[in-house]
C-alpha positions as CSV (number, residue, x, y, z in Angstrom):
1,M,0.0,0.0,0.0
2,N,2.9,2.3,0.7
3,T,4.1,2.1,-2.9
4,V,0.7,3.1,-4.4
5,D,-0.7,6.6,-4.8
6,E,-3.6,7.0,-2.3
7,K,-5.7,8.5,-5.1
8,E,-5.6,5.2,-6.9
9,L,-7.0,3.3,-4.0
10,T,-10.1,5.5,-3.8
11,K,-11.2,5.0,-7.4
12,K,-14.5,3.1,-7.9
13,D,-13.0,0.4,-10.1
14,V,-10.1,-0.4,-7.8
15,A,-10.0,-2.9,-5.0
16,F,-7.3,-3.1,-2.3
17,L,-7.3,-6.6,-0.7
18,S,-5.5,-6.9,2.6
19,S,-5.7,-9.0,5.7
20,T,-6.7,-5.7,7.5
21,N,-10.0,-5.6,5.6
22,T,-13.1,-6.5,7.5
23,Q,-15.0,-9.5,6.3
24,T,-17.7,-7.2,4.9
25,Q,-15.0,-5.3,2.8
26,K,-13.6,-8.6,1.6
27,D,-17.0,-9.9,0.5
28,K,-17.8,-6.6,-1.3
29,H,-14.5,-6.7,-3.2
30,R,-14.8,-10.4,-4.1
31,R,-18.3,-9.8,-5.5
32,A,-17.1,-6.8,-7.5
33,I,-14.2,-8.8,-8.9
34,K,-16.4,-11.7,-9.8
35,K,-18.9,-9.4,-11.6
36,G,-16.1,-7.6,-13.5
37,K,-16.7,-4.2,-11.9
38,V,-13.1,-3.9,-10.8
39,N,-10.4,-3.1,-13.3
40,Q,-7.5,-2.9,-11.0
41,I,-6.7,-4.9,-7.8
42,Y,-4.0,-4.3,-5.3
43,A,-3.5,-7.4,-3.0
44,S,-1.2,-8.3,-0.2
45,P,0.5,-11.7,-0.5
46,G,-2.1,-13.4,1.6
47,E,-5.0,-12.1,-0.5
48,I,-3.8,-13.0,-4.0
49,F,-6.0,-16.1,-4.2
50,Q,-9.1,-14.9,-5.8
51,D,-11.5,-15.8,-8.7
52,Y,-9.9,-13.8,-11.5
53,S,-11.8,-14.8,-14.6
54,D,-10.7,-11.8,-16.7
55,L,-7.2,-11.2,-15.4
56,K,-5.1,-9.3,-18.0
57,K,-2.0,-8.0,-16.1
58,I,-0.2,-8.7,-12.8
59,I,2.2,-6.2,-11.4
60,F,4.5,-7.7,-8.8
61,I,6.1,-4.8,-6.8
62,D,9.5,-5.4,-5.2
63,P,9.7,-9.2,-6.0
64,H,13.0,-9.6,-4.1
65,K,11.5,-8.9,-0.7
66,W,11.9,-11.7,1.9
67,Y,8.3,-11.6,3.0
68,Y,7.0,-12.9,-0.3
69,A,8.1,-16.4,0.8
70,N,5.3,-17.5,3.1
71,Q,6.7,-19.0,6.3
72,Q,3.5,-20.7,7.4
73,D,1.8,-23.8,6.1
74,P,1.0,-24.1,3.3
75,R,4.4,-22.7,2.3
76,Y,4.6,-20.9,-1.0
77,K,6.5,-18.2,-2.8
78,V,4.4,-15.4,-4.2
79,G,6.5,-15.1,-7.3
80,A,6.0,-18.7,-8.3
81,V,2.2,-18.4,-7.6
82,L,2.0,-15.2,-9.8
83,E,3.9,-16.9,-12.6
84,E,1.5,-19.8,-12.6
85,M,-1.5,-17.4,-12.4
86,A,-0.1,-15.6,-15.4
87,K,0.1,-18.8,-17.3
88,L,-3.4,-20.1,-16.3
89,Y,-5.2,-16.8,-17.0
90,G,-3.1,-15.7,-20.0
91,A,-2.1,-12.6,-18.2
92,E,1.1,-10.5,-18.5
93,L,3.4,-10.5,-15.4
94,E,5.4,-7.4,-14.8
95,M,7.9,-7.1,-12.0
96,V,8.6,-3.7,-10.7
97,G,11.4,-2.6,-8.3
98,N,14.9,-3.8,-7.5
């Protein structure tokens, strides 16, 4: 969230998915995503697993960060998950940052 302009997060067609969202917020965002009302999604690593039927582009910010390797079960690396999602959905994967 710190790397995204706050104006972006207040747009109507943008969803920010985070573990800090309430269950009501999560449900609202998931419905909007499923109905195709959201054009841009920002997600924390724990919230990347959604029903993305019309995914076109994934932007992975700072892919080198240590916290993208989940330390809890099930263990996974966000980069590997995003690569697989890009293949499955035919989406472009862009990596931003050092």
